Wavefront OBJ file of the C-alpha trace (Angstrom):
o trace
v -3.891 -9.167 -8.532
v -4.421 -11.671 -5.536
v -7.412 -11.259 -3.246
v -6.858 -10.452 0.416
v -9.161 -11.552 3.105
v -10.047 -8.799 5.722
v -12.318 -8.500 8.640
v -13.356 -4.865 8.854
v -15.239 -2.758 11.535
v -16.801 0.197 9.816
v -18.946 3.020 11.149
v -22.725 3.036 10.314
v -22.032 5.855 7.777
v -19.308 3.893 6.027
v -21.714 0.880 5.937
v -24.379 3.013 4.332
v -21.958 4.419 1.798
v -20.839 0.804 0.757
v -24.594 -0.088 0.591
v -25.402 2.761 -1.720
v -22.351 1.905 -3.920
v -23.457 -1.747 -3.967
v -26.900 -0.818 -5.178
v -25.841 1.881 -7.647
v -23.422 -0.380 -9.514
v -25.546 -3.622 -8.948
v -22.809 -5.343 -7.112
v -23.456 -8.672 -5.142
v -22.139 -7.626 -1.784
v -20.370 -4.805 0.199
v -16.915 -6.376 -0.428
v -17.402 -5.685 -4.122
v -18.551 -2.210 -3.171
v -15.452 -1.638 -1.180
v -13.346 -2.773 -4.223
v -15.381 -0.335 -6.535
v -14.701 2.474 -3.885
v -11.080 1.666 -4.060
v -10.922 1.676 -7.814
v -12.821 5.039 -7.947
v -10.857 6.922 -5.277
v -7.660 4.859 -4.600
v -5.536 6.496 -7.254
v -5.676 9.794 -5.367
v -3.483 8.026 -2.699
v -1.658 5.081 -4.316
v -0.738 4.294 -7.909
v -2.315 1.067 -9.044
v 0.899 0.062 -11.011
v 4.471 0.900 -10.192
v 5.964 3.001 -13.102
v 9.098 1.676 -14.725
v 11.013 4.938 -13.976
v 10.306 4.484 -10.275
v 11.667 0.922 -10.425
v 14.736 2.062 -12.360
v 15.248 4.810 -9.771
v 15.195 2.346 -7.019
v 17.583 0.067 -8.652
v 20.012 2.814 -9.470
v 19.817 4.053 -5.794
v 20.532 0.571 -4.499
v 23.448 0.177 -6.885
v 24.920 3.495 -5.911
v 24.657 2.529 -2.275
v 26.202 -0.954 -2.790
v 29.019 0.696 -4.793
v 29.615 3.217 -1.953
v 29.223 0.930 1.147
v 29.351 -2.633 -0.305
v 27.300 -5.341 1.315
v 28.389 -4.668 4.891
v 25.780 -4.701 7.576
v 25.246 -2.333 10.472
v 25.743 -3.550 14.071
v 22.305 -3.931 15.861
v 23.532 -1.461 18.574
v 24.233 1.212 15.793
v 20.852 0.521 14.177
v 18.998 0.883 17.446
v 20.857 4.174 18.207
v 19.949 5.515 14.655
v 16.257 4.535 15.194
v 16.243 5.918 18.711
v 15.322 2.679 20.261
v 18.204 2.469 22.940
l 1 2 3 4 5 6 7 8 9 10 11 12 13 14 15 16 17 18 19 20 21 22 23 24 25 26 27 28 29 30 31 32 33 34 35 36 37 38 39 40 41 42 43 44 45 46 47 48 49 50 51 52 53 54 55 56 57 58 59 60 61 62 63 64 65 66 67 68 69 70 71 72 73 74 75 76 77 78 79 80 81 82 83 84 85 86
């Protein structure tokens, strides 16, 4: 996976937690500690890899939509009304 550069502002507590993780797992810096934290707890929120069944479900859904509605587009006025932006 490609790395992403981020500039984060964290609380003192979060900084301490990252420091403890850094020391516990003998990591070089807090960015590695943040990665380790994400590896340890991220799967409770987001799957690491997309499952094939999810991809197939999205493809089927898109195909059904195209079959029903074709490739027509919605006028911007209707889209704004649908989103409640007007």
